C-alpha positions, 0 to 999 in steps of 0.5 A: 746924356753922355755928351751933356755930362761931358759938356758939364765937366768941361764947364767945371760943373763937376757935380752936375756932370757926376749926376749925368754920368751916374744916371747913364750908368744906371739907365744904360748899364751895357752901353759902350759909353760905360767905361768912358762914364766911369773914367770921367767920374774919376776925372770929376773927382781928381782935383777935389777928392783924389781917393774917389778919383782913384777908385773910379780909375781902378774900376776902369782897369778892373772892369774894362781893361781893354777900353781905350780909357784904361791906359789913361786911368792907369796913367792918372793913378800914377799922377795921383801917386806923384801928388801924394809923394808916393814915388814907388806907386807912381813908378809902378803905375807908369811901368804898368802903362808901358807894359800893358799899353805900350802903343798908347799916348799914355805909354809915351807920357809914362816913359817921360814921367819915369825919366823925370822921377829917375832924376 
């Protein structure tokens, strides 16, 4: 179910992917894939509904802060803030990524984004 939903998301079929991710969450609420499914639900909304995307990213952070997806969720919150021209919120998100997930790939990306915002 998870792999099929990821495939749908990659094809650009976001609504079909969402159905699969939501079904996974309902059917297998204790699966190790739950944080991934919540994160990818956020990804499925990122382009068309940033508020919904942010809500899913926050769920990852609140419920699964130790998940490998948490750093990416927080980094994406920074990107969404930048798109809204909310530089303060973007900086805050990036600083949190660096502080909470310093060894992650997103930590390095957040450092770069902070440098760009500083100019």
